[in-house]
C-alpha positions, 0 to 999 in steps of 0.5 A: 236557263239558269243565269250566271253572274259576275261581280267585279271589284277594283282593288283598293281603287282610290290608292291604286289610281294614285300608285298608277299615276305616281311610280314613287308611291308604288310598293309603299304603304299609302292612305288616301284621305284627309283626317280620315282614311278614305282608302288604304293600299294593300301595303298599308293594310298589312299594318292594320290600316283601314278605311274610315280610320283617323289618319292619326291612328293609322300613323301609329299603326304604320309610322311610314304611311304616305298620306295622299290627298283625295281627288274624287273627280279624277277617280269618278273619270277613271270609274266611267272609263272602266264602265264604258269598257264593260258597256262595249262587251254588253249592256247586261250590267249594273254599276253599283259604284264607280269601282264595282258592278255586276254583269250577267255573262250567261251568253258568254259561257253557255256551255257552263264548263268551269275552264271555260268560265275561268278563261272568261274571267281571265280575259275580262280581267286582262282587258281591264288591266291593259286598257286602265292599268288597274287590277280587279278582283272578280266573283262568279255565282248563280246570283248577284249575291253569290257573285258579290261574296265570291269576289272577296274571297281571293282579293286582290288580283284574283277570282273565285267561282261558286260552282252551284248553290251547294258549293255556295252553302258549304262555303258561307255556312260557318262564316260570320253574318258579316259575310252576307251583303244586306245584313249590316251592323245594326241587323247584326247587333239585333240577331246578336240579342238572340245569340245568332252571329253566324250563318249556321245559327241563322239557318236554324230560325224559321221563316215566320220568326224572322218575319215576326222580328224584322217584318215581311220584306226584311225577314224573307230576305234574311231567310232566303239570302243564306239559302242561296234563294235571293235573286234579282235581275240586273237592273241597268235602268233603275231610278234612285230614290236617294243617294247616301254615304257613311263611315263607321269609325273603328274607335270613337271620334272626338275631333269635331274638325275631322268630323266636319272634313268627313261631311265635306268629302261625303258631300262632294261624293254625293255631288259627283254621283248626282251630277253623273246621272244628271240628277238633283236631290231636295232633302239632305239627312244627317245620320250619326251614331254614338258610342253607346249605339244611340242613332239619330237623324236630322233632315233639311228640306232645301228650297230648291233641288241641288247637286252641288257640293257646297249646298249639300254641305251646308245643309248637313252642317246645319243639322250637325251644328244643331246637334247637342252632342258631337263627340264619341262618334262611331258612324256619320253619314249623309243621305240626299233624297227626294231625287229629281231630273230638274232643279226647276221648281214649278211656282205655285199660285201664290209664288206667282202673285209675289212676283207681280 
């Protein structure tokens, strides 16, 4: 039996939580962040305010923008409440982050009638709103990729259903490649060198050419995903090899203090994710990309694995301060890798001799 997948995505999650908590923020343009916009409400997005935009630039677009401090621990709490609601429905779910995830709903819509699927989707969205008082957008597809694309089509607070593979292909064919999950900016830039910018243009390229240019795994993914042939199962027990967070700025960032504040926010977010799963990381890698598209990474391996904000931040800041160039930044991010379930490091023979 072919499977049916649903992708849910909470609408402007951080901003919506703040508007839920404070009636004075409802219906007005707000941005959650400090120095850099983390999330903008839909009222603010109408003015062009976007995530990863410097607050100063956002206020030029929207002078009456209300800035709200970030409360990531609280957002994490709300996110876990949403996840617990879903787990009461089914364990066939995979949480991509605190505000989005995938659910296999095949067992709930066995007759595959579209009206029946619509009733399930509406019931799910009402269930979330009734218990959490937040709206979400939902996508239905024959794969996780198609479901994720569908959830973006009628945002916010609605849904879209891909009836089948043919429906999916007809929708994506004339779109820019940015619509496809897993085809990031760097890949699009490389494809752009060959004048490939839309799905239809990529569709014309043979698999062997893509494998030659991008390698076996990446090339096959590019070939399969735009043909609706990329499938992966719901994985609710996958072991993470790393955690990462990065932002791409809409314009070159030259404010070193704003960059340092962004690194602090990323360290807090990574610390939260590690603690949520009871994990620790030993290697902290800084990633930075400049306006000329040159990208650099700097890694630091800690003596002991950690999930503490300050220890992640200190390692990232050490990497950052060692950079010669700290202006004209277009992207900055942190990755924590070498993930373990314990922060206890086994002593070597030499270590034990030192403690005798």
